[in-house]
N, C-alpha and C positions, 0 to 999 in steps of 0.2 A: 635275185631279189624281186618282190611282189608285195605290194599294200593290198593285195585282194580287191582292187578296185579303184581307190579313190586317185592316187597318183597316175594309175594308166589311162584315166581321162585325158592326160595330156597327149598320151600317144595316139588316143583316138583322135583328137583335135589335129593333130600332126598328120595322121591318116587321111582325115577329110581335106585338108589343105591341098596336100599332095595330090590325092586324086583329083580334086578339083582343077588342078593346073595341068593335067593331062590331056593330051588333043583327042584321045577316044572317048574322053567322059563328056556325057550330054550335060549343059550348063544347068545346074540346079537340080540334078536328077540322080543324086547319089542314094544309093539303099544300102543300108546296114544290116546285115545278117550276122549276127553273135551267138556264140555257143557259151554256155555256164557262164564263167567269169566274163566273158567277152561279150554276152549279152546283157550282163549286169552292167559293165563298163557303158555300152550303148544307152541303157536307160539312165544312166549316172550323168551323161555328158548333156551340156547344156542345148537345146534345139538349135540346130545351124539352119541358115536358110537354104544351103545347096543340098540338104537331107530330106528326102520326101518320104521315106518310109523306114521303119525299123523292123526286122523281124528277130525276135529274141527267143532264144530256143533255150530253155532250162535256167533261166537265171535264178538267182537267189532275191529275196527280198531284203534281209538284212545278213550282212555276214557273221556276225558274231554268233549266231544261232549256228552256222555253218562250222565255223572254228569249235564251238564247244561241242558238236558232234564228233569232230574230228580228233580232238584231244581225249573225248571220252572213249573213242575207240582204240586210240593208241594205249591208253591208261588201261583197259581192260586186257587188250593184246598183251602188252609187256607183263602186266600181272601174272596173268595165266601161264605164260612160258615159264615164271620163276615158281609159281604156286599153283600148279594145276588142279589141285583137289581144295583149294580154300578160294573161293568166289568173292569178288568185290561187292558189297551191297550197293544196289542201284543208286540209292540216295546220296551215299557216301561218293560215287563216281560222278553224279550230277554236280555236287558241292565242289568236288575238287575240279573239274572242268570248268565251271565257272570262275572259278578263283583264279585258276591258271589265265584263262581269258584276259580277266579283270586285270590283273597284275601285267599281263603283257602289253594292254592298252597303255597302260601309265609308261612303261618301258619305251614303247614305240613313239608315244608322244614326246618324250623327254629326249630321246636320242634323235628322231628327225622332223619333228617340229609340227606334226600334223596326226591325226587319227587313224588307225588301221582299220577302223569300222567303217563299212560302206553300207549305205542305206538307200538302194533304189527305190523302196517304197515311199520315200519322202521326196523323190524327183518331182512327181506330178505337182505337189504343192508347191514346190521352188518355181516349176515352170510358170504356174498361174501368178505367184507373186511377181515375178520378173516380168512378166507380160502386162503388168499393171504399172510398174516403172517405167518401162519403155514405150506403154501406150501401143504395144504391138504384141499379136499372139500368133504364134506360127505353131499351129497344131500338127502334130506328125503322126499320121495312122501307125498303129503297132500291132503286130501279128504276135501273141505270145503262145509259145508251144512249150507243152511239159509232157513228160511221162506219168501217168498216174501212180505207179509203182517204182517212182525214181527212188534209188537207195542211197542217194548223196544229198541231193536238196529234194525235199519232200513237196509233192504237190501243194502243201498248204503255203508255201510260199507264193506258187502262182495265184492262188485265190486271195492272197492278201495284196498282190500287185493289181489283180483285177479290182478288187473293192477300192483302192486308193485311186486308180485310175479314173473308176466311176464317180467318185466323190468330187474330184477336181474337173470334171468334164474331159479328160483324156480319151481320145479315140482308139481303143484298143479292143481287138478281137481275141478270140482264144482258140486254139486247137489242142485237144488233151487225147494223148493215144494211151493204148492199153499196156505199152511197154513197162517192163520191170527193172530197167536200168537207166543210170544217168545219160540223157542226151539221146535216148532212146528211140525217138518217134520216127526218126528216117529208117532205121534198121528194122522197125516193127513192120512198117509198110512204106517202101520208098516211093510208088506211084502216087499213094494218098498223101502223101508229105508233099510232093511236088504239087500237085493239084491244088492242094490247099494254099499254098505260096503264091502259085500263078493267078488263082481265082483273088486271092487278096490284092495283089499288085493291080491286077486287070480292074478290080472295083475302083480302087483309088487313084489309079494313074492311068485310067483310059485315053483320057484327051491328050495326054502328052507322050503315051508310048502305046499307039493303037495297034502295035504288032502283038500286044499280049493277048487282044481278042482272038487274033488269028491264030495263034499257039493253041489256044484252049478249043 
């Protein structure tokens, strides 16, 4: 079972708690490196004082768009298996997909009590609002990684996340690779991928982790 992001925030919070209590963990120096939904969950999680950086590889900006794409793909795939010579009009596919996602939201809300749609693109606004309430702002540097030809979560989602981060003053940097698959940046150029991450961490954590500079 998965909620595509929202409930998994609790898993992330539990993982941070467990990691922070391990003897080998440097106090207040946890780095989150998530992929796809894991990256989205990292952005959905309220900033934690023990987390000093987030590396988000191929997250979505909003999950309803991804759900709609997956539903549309299955609709077309199942239809063509039954009627290979009768293609579905694209407009009909889009309307059906959005209708199914919309109905699923209602059913999920009634059954489980919270929404299935996750919106990492609104996290930066929530972080800003929370900082005003508790009179404390804990900015976490974020490295956003995405493939320009991502075939599951389009690069437009990364651009949306970047725009929202800029609007609310969140420290976010980007690394976009020319890969054509989902989470394909590492496979496209492993050495460059590692170098980008090390440079990002050295830039923001040099004072607390001086060994990063030696590795570079």
